[in-house]
N, C-alpha and C positions, 0 to 999 in steps of 0.2 A: 702889204694885203698883194696875195698875187693874181692878175688878169681874172675876171670871170665870168660865164655868162648862168645865169640864173633863171630858169624858166618855170613857172608853176601855174599853170592852167585851170587847175582844179579848183570848182565852185565851191566850198564849204557852206551847208546850211547847220546851223549848231543849236542843238535846242530837243524840250521836250513836245513829244510826238509829233517828229517831221517825219519819222516811216509812214505816216497818211496820207500825206502828199506826194509818195514816191511819183506817183501816175502825172500828177500835173510836170512834174517834172521832168519825168522822160518824154511826155508829149512833143516838151518843146525844143527835142533835140531831134523833131518829126520820125521818130520810131513807129515802124510798122507791125512788129515782131519782137516779142521779148522773151530773150532766157534768161529765167531766174535760177539765181546757181545757189545753193548752200547744202549745209552739212547734211538735215532729214534728221537733227535730235529731237528728243524729246522735248529738250528748252526751248526749241523754236515754237512749238504747239501749243506745248502748255501755254506760254504767253500768248496764244494766238499770233504771233509778227508775222509768219507768211502767209497765213490767211489772211490779214489786215493788208497787205501788202498785194494779196490776188483782188481783194476786193477794189483797194486805188486804183488797180491797172482796170479792172472792170468798168469803172466809174466812168475813167479816162477813155474806155472804149481802144484799148490796145490788147489784142492778145498776148499771150504768153503760154511759153515750154517753162515747165518743171525740170529742173536740173539736180539731183540730190545725191548725198554720199558720198562728198567730196571728205577726205581722210587729212590728218594732219600731214607732213613732207607728204604735198601732192607730189603724185604722178604723172609721167607727162604721158600714157596711157587713158588715164583718167580726163585729162586734158585732150587726144584725138578723140575718145568718146564722145566729147562735148561738142569738137569741132565737126564729129561727121552729123548728129542733132543739129549743128546750126546751119549746114548745107542742105540738111533733109528738110526743115521745116523754113527755113529762108528767116531765119533770125539777122535781123539786123542792129541788135542793142541787144548787150549784154548788163544785169545786175546781180552783184554780189553781194548778198546778205551772209554775215560773221566774221571771221577774222581773216589774217592773212594769208590762212592756205586757201581760202573761197578767192578772196580776191586777186590773189597772186595765179590760181587757174582760170580766171574769168581773163586777164590779162595775155597770158600761153591762149586762150582760146583764139580772144579778138586778133591775134598776130598770125597764128597759123591758118584760120577759117580763108583769109584774103593773101595768102599767097603759095606756089606751088613746092619751098624749097623744104628741104627737110630742116624744120624749125630749132628742134637739138642742135644738129653740126653747124647751122650756118649761126646762129643768134644765139646762143647760150655759150659756143666753144671758139667758135671763128669771133663772134664778137661782132659782126656785120652789123651798119645801120637799119632797124627797122624800115620799111616803107611805107606802109599804112595797115589801119587795123580799124577792127570795128571801134565803137564807143563803148566806153565802160562807165557803169554807174556805182558807187562802195555805199554800204548800208552796214560800219561795225558793228559789230556788236563786242568787242574787244579792247582795251586800249593796251598795243603790244609793239606790232611790227609796223605802225603808220603805212602799209602798203597804199591806204584810201588815199595818199596825198603823194607819194615815191615814184622813182620813177624803175624802179626794182621789180624783178618777178623772179620766185627761186622756186623751180622745179627738181623732180629728182628721177634718175633713170637709173635701173638697178640698185648700184650704192654707193653713185655718183648724184652729188646735190650742187648744182650750179646755177647762176646767177644770168638773167637778162636787163642788163640796164639801158633804159634809152627814156626821151625825154616822151615820146609819139605812148609811150602804154601808161601813161597816169592818167588816172579815171577823171572823166569829164566832169563829174561831181558825186560829195562824200557829203550824204545823209546824216547826223551823226548825234544821237539822241542817249547821253549817260545814262538811263534810267535802262538800256537793254541790256546793260555788263552786271545790274542788281543782282544777279540771279548765277552769274558765272562765277564756278568753282572758285574758292581759295588759293588753289595751287596754279593757275591757271591764270587768275587776277595777277599773282607774283610773277609767274614768268613772264608775261606780259609786259609789266613795271619795269622787271631787267632788262628784255630786251629794248625797253628806251632809252635806259640806263647805257647800254652796250653801243646803240647807235651814234649817239654823244661820244661815247669814248674814242670812238674808231675817227673822229673829224676834230676832236679834242688834244688829243696827244697826238700832234706829226710835228715833224720839224723845221725852222725856220723860226721867221721873227715871230712874235703873238702878236695876235690879231684882238684889239682891244673887245671893239661890239661883239663878235660871233664868242668868245672866249668867255665875255660876262652872259650873253646870251645861255649857252651851252651850259654853265655851272648854277646858271636859275633852273633850267631841266632836271639838273643833278637835284638839286636841295627841293626843289616841286615832290619828285618820285620818293624819295627821303621823309620827307612830311607826309605825303600823302595816301602814299600804299600802305602804310600802318592804319591809318583813319579806317581807308577800303574795307582791307579783312577785318576788324574790329565790326565797322558798323557797315554793311555790303550795298542799304539804301543808302548812304549818305553819298547826297545827290552833289556836293560839290566836290567830294572828293574825287569822285567817279569822272566828273567834268573837267578837274583839272589833271587827270592821268591821261582822259581823251584826246583834250588838247595840247599835252605833252608829247604825245605819240606821233602825232604831224609834223611838230615841229622837229621833233628829233632828226626827222627820215627825209622830209621831203627836200634836205638840203639847205636849211637856214642857216645851221649850224656848220657848214662845209662849206661856203661861198670862200673865195680867196685863198683857200689851203689844198694842201694835198692831204687825201683821206689814208687811213690806217687800217687794212679789214684784216690782221690775222688773225683775231679772236674767230670773227662770222668764219674766217677763212677753215678753221680746225674745225669750229663746231658742226661746219657744213659737210664736213667728212665724217664727223662723229653721228650726228645727224640722218645721212645719208645711208652707214650700213647698220645701223640699231636704231633707227625710225623711233629714238625720243625725244621728248620736249625739247625746242628750241630753246627758248627764255632755260629753260636749265642747263642746256649745252654752255650756252657763253656765262653764265653766271659759275659754272665750275672755272671754263679755260680762264678768266680774267686775271683771279687772281694770281695764278701761275705765270701768265703772259706778263704782267706787272713786275713779279719778283725776277721777272728774267731780263727783263727790260731796263728799268727804272736809270739803270746807270749811264745811259746813254743820254740821258738830259736829266740828273736830279731836280732841277732848280724847275723843270717842267711838273713834275708829280707833288712836288713839295707844295707850290702853288695850289694845287688840285687839292690834296689833302685839308691844304688852311685852309680855303673860303670854300669847297663842299662841304667835309666832312669836320669842319672849325675847330681844326686841331692847330694848337699855340705852333707859329713857324720857329722853329729849334736852328738855330744859325751857329750853334755848337756841334749838334749831332741831325743835320739835314737827314742822314741814312737810316737812323733808328726812327727818326718820324714816319721816313716812308715805308717804313716796316711796319711800324704799329699803324700805320693808315692802311695798308693793303687788309692787316689785317681784324682791321676794325670793318670793310668794308666786306670781307669773308664773313665776319661772322652777323652783318644785318641781314646778308643771304639767308643763313642759317636762321635768324629770327623770324623771318617771313615762311621757314618753308620751305624751300631749295637747297637742291642738294648742292657739294662742295670741292666733289672726291668725283672722280671718272668713274669708279667702279660702282657709284649710284646709277650711271647712267648703262651700266651691265658691260662696257667695254675689258676687251679683252687684253692683257697686258701684249701678247703674243701678236696682237691685232697691230699695235702704235704703229711699227715701222711703216706699214701697207697705208694705216695713216696719215699718216706724215709725206709719204711720199706721192700723193695725189692734190695734196693744199694747193691750192691755186696760187701761182706766183706771176711775178714781172716778167718782160722783156730780158733781165739778167740772170734770170731763172731763180730767183730771189723771193721769200715771203715776204711780206711787210715794208711798211714803209718808216714807224717811227726809227726800229735799228730792221738792219737788212740778214734775213733769216734763213738759215739755210735745212736741209732736212737734217741733219744731227742738233742744232738748234732747239727744231721744232720735237724733238724727241724730249730731249730735257726739259721744254717746258712741262710735257706730259708728267713730269719725277715730280714736278712742285704741284701739282695737284691728285695726287694718284690716292 
Protein backbone atom coordinates (compact mmCIF):
# COMPACT_ATOMS: atom_id res chain seq x y z
CA UNK A 1 0.00 0.00 0.00
CA UNK A 2 1.34 3.42 -0.97
CA UNK A 3 1.47 6.33 1.47
CA UNK A 4 -1.73 8.37 1.36
CA UNK A 5 -3.72 11.19 2.96
CA UNK A 6 -7.49 10.75 3.15
CA UNK A 7 -9.71 13.69 4.03
CA UNK A 8 -13.50 13.41 3.95
CA UNK A 9 -15.11 16.17 6.04
CA UNK A 10 -18.58 15.84 4.51
CA UNK A 11 -21.35 15.11 6.98
CA UNK A 12 -23.74 12.54 5.48
CA UNK A 13 -27.36 12.53 6.67
CA UNK A 14 -29.11 9.56 5.08
CA UNK A 15 -32.77 8.56 5.14
CA UNK A 16 -36.39 9.31 4.43
CA UNK A 17 -37.60 12.89 4.71
CA UNK A 18 -34.25 14.44 5.58
CA UNK A 19 -34.77 17.18 3.00
CA UNK A 20 -37.41 18.61 5.34
CA UNK A 21 -34.66 19.47 7.84
CA UNK A 22 -32.34 21.29 5.45
CA UNK A 23 -32.94 24.70 7.02
CA UNK A 24 -31.92 23.38 10.42
CA UNK A 25 -28.71 21.88 9.05
CA UNK A 26 -27.75 25.03 7.16
CA UNK A 27 -28.36 27.19 10.24
CA UNK A 28 -25.63 25.22 12.02
CA UNK A 29 -23.10 26.79 9.65
CA UNK A 30 -24.12 30.34 10.50
CA UNK A 31 -25.51 31.05 7.02
CA UNK A 32 -27.06 34.48 6.56
CA UNK A 33 -28.27 34.00 2.98
CA UNK A 34 -28.47 30.87 0.85
CA UNK A 35 -28.44 30.30 -2.89
CA UNK A 36 -30.55 27.26 -3.83
CA UNK A 37 -29.24 25.80 -7.10
CA UNK A 38 -31.32 23.33 -9.11
CA UNK A 39 -32.32 22.27 -12.61
CA UNK A 40 -35.75 23.89 -12.55
CA UNK A 41 -37.40 20.80 -14.05
CA UNK A 42 -41.00 19.63 -13.74
CA UNK A 43 -39.82 16.75 -11.54
CA UNK A 44 -38.66 19.06 -8.80
CA UNK A 45 -41.89 21.01 -8.69
CA UNK A 46 -44.19 18.00 -9.25
CA UNK A 47 -42.77 16.44 -6.10
CA UNK A 48 -42.80 19.84 -4.36
CA UNK A 49 -39.16 19.24 -3.49
CA UNK A 50 -37.98 22.79 -4.05
CA UNK A 51 -41.03 24.21 -2.27
CA UNK A 52 -40.29 21.96 0.71
CA UNK A 53 -36.75 23.27 0.79
CA UNK A 54 -37.92 26.87 0.61
CA UNK A 55 -40.37 26.19 3.45
CA UNK A 56 -37.62 24.66 5.57
CA UNK A 57 -35.41 27.71 5.01
CA UNK A 58 -38.31 30.02 5.86
CA UNK A 59 -38.92 28.10 9.07
CA UNK A 60 -35.25 28.44 10.00
CA UNK A 61 -35.40 32.17 9.26
CA UNK A 62 -32.77 31.99 6.52
CA UNK A 63 -33.25 34.20 3.42
CA UNK A 64 -32.56 32.55 0.08
CA UNK A 65 -32.05 33.18 -3.63
CA UNK A 66 -33.44 30.79 -6.25
CA UNK A 67 -30.91 29.91 -8.98
CA UNK A 68 -32.30 27.47 -11.54
CA UNK A 69 -31.75 26.39 -15.14
CA UNK A 70 -28.58 24.34 -14.67
CA UNK A 71 -28.05 21.84 -17.49
CA UNK A 72 -26.08 18.58 -17.78
CA UNK A 73 -22.43 19.17 -18.70
CA UNK A 74 -22.59 22.55 -16.91
CA UNK A 75 -20.71 25.47 -18.39
CA UNK A 76 -18.56 28.10 -16.74
CA UNK A 77 -20.91 30.69 -18.26
CA UNK A 78 -23.67 29.35 -16.03
CA UNK A 79 -21.26 29.27 -13.12
CA UNK A 80 -20.16 32.86 -13.70
CA UNK A 81 -23.79 33.95 -13.85
CA UNK A 82 -24.23 32.38 -10.44
CA UNK A 83 -21.13 34.14 -9.12
CA UNK A 84 -22.61 37.50 -10.11
CA UNK A 85 -25.81 36.70 -8.20
CA UNK A 86 -23.84 35.56 -5.14
CA UNK A 87 -21.94 38.84 -5.02
CA UNK A 88 -24.99 40.99 -5.70
CA UNK A 89 -27.14 39.22 -3.09
CA UNK A 90 -24.35 38.70 -0.52
CA UNK A 91 -24.89 34.94 -0.44
CA UNK A 92 -22.67 33.04 2.00
CA UNK A 93 -23.93 29.44 1.60
CA UNK A 94 -24.71 27.34 -1.49
CA UNK A 95 -27.27 24.52 -1.50
CA UNK A 96 -27.16 22.24 -4.55
CA UNK A 97 -30.33 20.22 -5.23
CA UNK A 98 -30.01 17.69 -8.06
CA UNK A 99 -27.30 15.62 -9.67
CA UNK A 100 -23.61 16.08 -10.26
CA UNK A 101 -24.08 18.96 -12.68
CA UNK A 102 -25.82 21.07 -10.04
CA UNK A 103 -23.39 20.14 -7.27
CA UNK A 104 -20.37 20.82 -9.50
CA UNK A 105 -21.81 24.20 -10.49
CA UNK A 106 -22.16 25.07 -6.80
CA UNK A 107 -18.56 24.04 -6.18
CA UNK A 108 -17.40 26.24 -9.06
CA UNK A 109 -19.39 29.22 -7.78
CA UNK A 110 -18.07 28.67 -4.27
CA UNK A 111 -14.48 28.99 -5.47
CA UNK A 112 -15.03 31.73 -8.05
CA UNK A 113 -16.97 33.98 -5.68
CA UNK A 114 -13.98 34.32 -3.34
CA UNK A 115 -11.11 34.86 -5.76
CA UNK A 116 -10.03 37.42 -8.31
CA UNK A 117 -8.20 34.74 -10.31
CA UNK A 118 -9.43 33.35 -13.61
CA UNK A 119 -10.87 30.15 -12.15
CA UNK A 120 -10.73 28.16 -15.37
CA UNK A 121 -7.10 28.97 -16.12
CA UNK A 122 -5.80 28.87 -12.57
CA UNK A 123 -7.64 25.93 -11.01
CA UNK A 124 -8.93 23.77 -13.88
CA UNK A 125 -5.91 24.04 -16.18
CA UNK A 126 -2.93 24.97 -13.99
CA UNK A 127 -4.27 22.94 -11.04
CA UNK A 128 -3.38 25.62 -8.51
CA UNK A 129 -4.54 24.64 -4.98
CA UNK A 130 -7.78 26.34 -3.94
CA UNK A 131 -7.38 28.99 -1.26
CA UNK A 132 -10.90 29.27 0.14
CA UNK A 133 -14.48 28.62 -0.91
CA UNK A 134 -18.04 29.26 0.14
CA UNK A 135 -19.56 26.27 1.96
CA UNK A 136 -21.65 23.95 -0.20
CA UNK A 137 -24.44 21.67 0.99
CA UNK A 138 -25.69 18.92 -1.33
CA UNK A 139 -29.09 17.30 -1.71
CA UNK A 140 -28.60 14.66 -4.44
CA UNK A 141 -31.59 13.39 -6.41
CA UNK A 142 -29.66 10.79 -8.42
CA UNK A 143 -27.16 8.06 -7.60
CA UNK A 144 -24.24 8.58 -9.94
CA UNK A 145 -21.41 11.07 -9.87
CA UNK A 146 -20.95 11.02 -6.11
CA UNK A 147 -20.13 14.72 -6.24
CA UNK A 148 -21.93 15.12 -2.91
CA UNK A 149 -18.89 13.58 -1.23
CA UNK A 150 -16.04 14.07 -3.68
CA UNK A 151 -13.21 16.55 -4.14
CA UNK A 152 -14.02 16.91 -7.85
CA UNK A 153 -15.83 19.53 -9.90
CA UNK A 154 -16.25 19.07 -13.66
CA UNK A 155 -17.17 22.04 -15.87
CA UNK A 156 -17.26 22.80 -19.59
CA UNK A 157 -15.82 25.74 -21.50
CA UNK A 158 -16.53 25.64 -25.22
CA UNK A 159 -15.83 22.05 -26.24
CA UNK A 160 -13.40 21.42 -23.38
CA UNK A 161 -14.55 19.58 -20.27
CA UNK A 162 -12.10 19.76 -17.37
CA UNK A 163 -11.96 19.03 -13.65
CA UNK A 164 -10.93 20.89 -10.53
CA UNK A 165 -9.83 18.48 -7.81
CA UNK A 166 -9.29 19.85 -4.32
CA UNK A 167 -10.40 18.69 -0.87
CA UNK A 168 -11.54 22.21 0.00
CA UNK A 169 -14.48 21.94 -2.40
CA UNK A 170 -16.00 18.86 -0.73
CA UNK A 171 -19.54 19.68 0.45
CA UNK A 172 -19.91 20.34 4.16
CA UNK A 173 -22.96 18.10 4.27
CA UNK A 174 -25.07 15.86 2.05
CA UNK A 175 -28.75 15.14 2.76
CA UNK A 176 -29.50 11.83 1.05
CA UNK A 177 -33.07 10.57 0.70
CA UNK A 178 -33.31 7.61 -1.73
CA UNK A 179 -37.02 8.37 -2.26
CA UNK A 180 -36.07 11.46 -4.26
CA UNK A 181 -34.80 9.20 -7.05
CA UNK A 182 -38.07 7.24 -7.42
CA UNK A 183 -39.34 9.27 -10.41
CA UNK A 184 -35.98 9.50 -12.15
CA UNK A 185 -36.23 8.28 -15.77
CA UNK A 186 -34.82 4.79 -16.34
CA UNK A 187 -32.09 6.05 -18.67
CA UNK A 188 -30.78 8.53 -16.09
CA UNK A 189 -30.93 5.87 -13.38
CA UNK A 190 -28.83 3.55 -15.54
CA UNK A 191 -26.38 6.28 -16.56
CA UNK A 192 -25.79 7.14 -12.93
CA UNK A 193 -25.17 3.54 -11.95
CA UNK A 194 -22.72 3.02 -14.81
CA UNK A 195 -20.82 6.09 -13.63
CA UNK A 196 -20.58 4.57 -10.16
CA UNK A 197 -18.85 1.56 -11.68
CA UNK A 198 -16.57 3.77 -13.76
CA UNK A 199 -15.40 5.66 -10.67
CA UNK A 200 -14.40 2.40 -9.05
CA UNK A 201 -12.83 1.07 -12.25
CA UNK A 202 -10.37 3.96 -12.28
CA UNK A 203 -9.29 3.12 -8.74
CA UNK A 204 -9.37 -0.66 -9.14
CA UNK A 205 -7.40 -1.02 -12.37
CA UNK A 206 -4.06 0.29 -11.19
CA UNK A 207 -0.53 -1.02 -11.37
CA UNK A 208 1.48 -2.20 -8.38
CA UNK A 209 0.67 -4.47 -5.47
CA UNK A 210 -2.90 -5.44 -4.69
CA UNK A 211 -4.53 -3.57 -1.81
CA UNK A 212 -6.62 -6.20 -0.05
CA UNK A 213 -9.02 -3.89 1.75
CA UNK A 214 -9.77 -1.43 -1.05
CA UNK A 215 -9.84 -4.21 -3.66
CA UNK A 216 -12.60 -5.95 -1.74
CA UNK A 217 -14.46 -2.70 -1.12
CA UNK A 218 -14.37 -1.91 -4.83
CA UNK A 219 -15.54 -5.38 -5.78
CA UNK A 220 -18.44 -5.07 -3.35
CA UNK A 221 -19.52 -1.80 -4.96
CA UNK A 222 -19.37 -3.37 -8.43
CA UNK A 223 -21.54 -6.28 -7.28
CA UNK A 224 -23.97 -3.90 -5.59
CA UNK A 225 -24.56 -2.01 -8.84
CA UNK A 226 -24.89 -5.21 -10.86
CA UNK A 227 -27.48 -6.56 -8.39
CA UNK A 228 -29.52 -3.47 -7.59
CA UNK A 229 -29.60 -1.49 -10.84
CA UNK A 230 -31.91 -4.00 -12.59
CA UNK A 231 -34.14 -4.02 -9.49
CA UNK A 232 -34.35 -0.22 -9.45
CA UNK A 233 -35.29 -0.23 -13.13
CA UNK A 234 -38.00 -2.87 -12.65
CA UNK A 235 -39.27 -1.41 -9.38
CA UNK A 236 -38.54 2.34 -9.40
CA UNK A 237 -39.92 2.78 -5.87
CA UNK A 238 -37.90 -0.04 -4.31
CA UNK A 239 -36.37 1.88 -1.41
CA UNK A 240 -33.60 -0.62 -0.67
CA UNK A 241 -32.39 -0.73 -4.27
CA UNK A 242 -32.35 3.06 -4.49
CA UNK A 243 -30.60 3.32 -1.12
CA UNK A 244 -27.90 0.82 -2.07
CA UNK A 245 -27.13 2.71 -5.27
CA UNK A 246 -27.17 6.12 -3.59
CA UNK A 247 -24.66 5.14 -0.92
CA UNK A 248 -22.53 3.26 -3.45
CA UNK A 249 -22.21 6.50 -5.43
CA UNK A 250 -20.57 8.16 -2.41
CA UNK A 251 -18.14 5.34 -1.65
CA UNK A 252 -17.19 5.09 -5.32
CA UNK A 253 -15.99 8.69 -5.55
CA UNK A 254 -15.05 10.00 -2.11
CA UNK A 255 -11.77 8.12 -2.68
CA UNK A 256 -12.39 5.35 -0.15
CA UNK A 257 -11.52 2.93 -2.96
CA UNK A 258 -8.49 4.90 -4.09
CA UNK A 259 -6.38 5.24 -0.96
CA UNK A 260 -2.89 3.81 -1.19
CA UNK A 261 -2.82 3.54 -4.96
CA UNK A 262 -2.40 5.56 -8.15
CA UNK A 263 -5.67 6.08 -10.01
CA UNK A 264 -6.39 5.47 -13.69
CA UNK A 265 -8.37 8.14 -15.53
CA UNK A 266 -8.34 7.29 -19.23
CA UNK A 267 -12.02 6.34 -19.56
CA UNK A 268 -13.20 9.56 -17.95
CA UNK A 269 -10.58 11.46 -19.92
CA UNK A 270 -11.91 10.16 -23.25
CA UNK A 271 -15.52 10.68 -22.18
CA UNK A 272 -14.83 14.26 -21.12
CA UNK A 273 -13.83 15.15 -24.67
CA UNK A 274 -16.92 13.43 -26.09
CA UNK A 275 -19.21 15.13 -23.57
CA UNK A 276 -17.60 18.50 -24.20
CA UNK A 277 -17.98 18.33 -27.98
CA UNK A 278 -21.33 16.53 -28.26
CA UNK A 279 -23.06 17.34 -24.95
CA UNK A 280 -23.88 13.65 -24.46
CA UNK A 281 -24.90 11.92 -21.22
CA UNK A 282 -21.87 11.29 -19.03
CA UNK A 283 -22.83 7.77 -17.96
CA UNK A 284 -23.57 6.75 -21.54
CA UNK A 285 -20.13 7.99 -22.56
CA UNK A 286 -18.22 6.00 -19.96
CA UNK A 287 -20.28 2.91 -20.82
CA UNK A 288 -19.21 3.21 -24.45
CA UNK A 289 -15.55 3.79 -23.67
CA UNK A 290 -15.04 1.21 -20.91
CA UNK A 291 -15.22 -2.05 -22.94
CA UNK A 292 -12.98 -0.57 -25.63
CA UNK A 293 -10.42 0.57 -23.07
CA UNK A 294 -10.51 -2.84 -21.39
CA UNK A 295 -9.90 -4.67 -24.66
CA UNK A 296 -6.95 -2.42 -25.45
CA UNK A 297 -5.12 -2.52 -22.11
CA UNK A 298 -5.89 -5.87 -20.45
CA UNK A 299 -2.63 -7.46 -21.64
CA UNK A 300 -0.72 -4.98 -19.48
CA UNK A 301 -1.91 -6.99 -16.44
CA UNK A 302 -4.12 -9.97 -17.35
CA UNK A 303 -4.07 -11.20 -13.75
CA UNK A 304 -5.86 -8.05 -12.60
CA UNK A 305 -8.62 -8.39 -15.18
CA UNK A 306 -9.00 -12.11 -14.49
CA UNK A 307 -9.50 -11.37 -10.80
CA UNK A 308 -12.09 -8.71 -11.64
CA UNK A 309 -14.20 -10.94 -13.85
CA UNK A 310 -13.90 -13.85 -11.42
CA UNK A 311 -14.87 -11.93 -8.28
CA UNK A 312 -17.26 -9.37 -9.73
CA UNK A 313 -18.93 -11.15 -12.63
CA UNK A 314 -18.61 -14.63 -11.02
CA UNK A 315 -16.83 -16.15 -13.98
CA UNK A 316 -14.81 -19.32 -13.45
CA UNK A 317 -11.09 -18.55 -13.32
CA UNK A 318 -9.76 -20.39 -16.37
CA UNK A 319 -6.02 -20.84 -15.82
CA UNK A 320 -5.70 -22.51 -19.22
CA UNK A 321 -7.31 -19.67 -21.15
CA UNK A 322 -7.06 -16.47 -19.12
CA UNK A 323 -7.26 -14.32 -22.23
CA UNK A 324 -10.43 -16.03 -23.42
CA UNK A 325 -11.97 -15.57 -19.98
CA UNK A 326 -11.14 -11.85 -20.00
CA UNK A 327 -12.55 -11.25 -23.48
CA UNK A 328 -15.73 -13.13 -22.56
CA UNK A 329 -15.96 -11.03 -19.40
CA UNK A 330 -15.64 -7.77 -21.32
CA UNK A 331 -18.46 -8.87 -23.58
CA UNK A 332 -20.55 -9.85 -20.56
CA UNK A 333 -20.09 -6.39 -19.05
CA UNK A 334 -20.92 -4.78 -22.38
CA UNK A 335 -24.14 -6.78 -22.64
CA UNK A 336 -25.04 -5.75 -19.09
CA UNK A 337 -24.89 -2.13 -20.26
CA UNK A 338 -27.11 -3.01 -23.21
CA UNK A 339 -29.59 -4.80 -20.94
CA UNK A 340 -30.12 -1.65 -18.86
CA UNK A 341 -30.62 0.55 -21.91
CA UNK A 342 -27.19 2.16 -22.20
CA UNK A 343 -25.42 2.70 -25.56
CA UNK A 344 -22.11 0.93 -26.18
CA UNK A 345 -21.03 2.42 -29.53
CA UNK A 346 -19.67 5.91 -30.08
CA UNK A 347 -21.96 6.36 -33.07
CA UNK A 348 -24.88 6.25 -30.60
CA UNK A 349 -23.42 9.32 -28.89
CA UNK A 350 -23.31 11.25 -32.16
CA UNK A 351 -19.52 11.04 -32.45
CA UNK A 352 -18.29 11.64 -35.99
CA UNK A 353 -15.33 9.59 -37.18
CA UNK A 354 -13.59 12.66 -38.59
CA UNK A 355 -13.62 14.27 -35.12
CA UNK A 356 -11.82 11.40 -33.40
CA UNK A 357 -8.22 12.65 -33.94
CA UNK A 358 -9.19 16.01 -32.43
CA UNK A 359 -10.99 14.33 -29.53
CA UNK A 360 -7.92 12.21 -28.81
CA UNK A 361 -5.43 15.06 -29.10
CA UNK A 362 -7.03 16.96 -26.22
CA UNK A 363 -7.42 14.08 -23.73
CA UNK A 364 -5.79 14.94 -20.41
CA UNK A 365 -2.21 13.75 -20.06
CA UNK A 366 0.42 13.47 -17.38
CA UNK A 367 3.78 15.28 -17.25
CA UNK A 368 5.22 12.61 -19.56
CA UNK A 369 2.75 13.58 -22.29
CA UNK A 370 0.95 10.24 -22.06
CA UNK A 371 -2.60 9.45 -20.97
CA UNK A 372 -3.39 6.81 -18.39
CA UNK A 373 -1.55 4.98 -15.63
CA UNK A 374 -2.58 1.34 -15.98
CA UNK A 375 -1.04 1.52 -19.45
CA UNK A 376 0.62 4.63 -20.86
CA UNK A 377 -1.29 5.72 -23.97
CA UNK A 378 -0.34 7.99 -26.86
CA UNK A 379 -2.75 9.78 -29.18
CA UNK A 380 -2.46 6.85 -31.61
CA UNK A 381 -3.37 4.46 -28.80
CA UNK A 382 -6.44 6.51 -27.96
CA UNK A 383 -7.52 6.50 -31.60
CA UNK A 384 -7.17 2.71 -31.61
CA UNK A 385 -9.35 2.47 -28.51
CA UNK A 386 -12.11 4.29 -30.40
CA UNK A 387 -11.97 1.56 -33.04
CA UNK A 388 -12.96 -0.94 -30.35
CA UNK A 389 -16.27 0.76 -29.50
CA UNK A 390 -17.22 2.05 -32.96
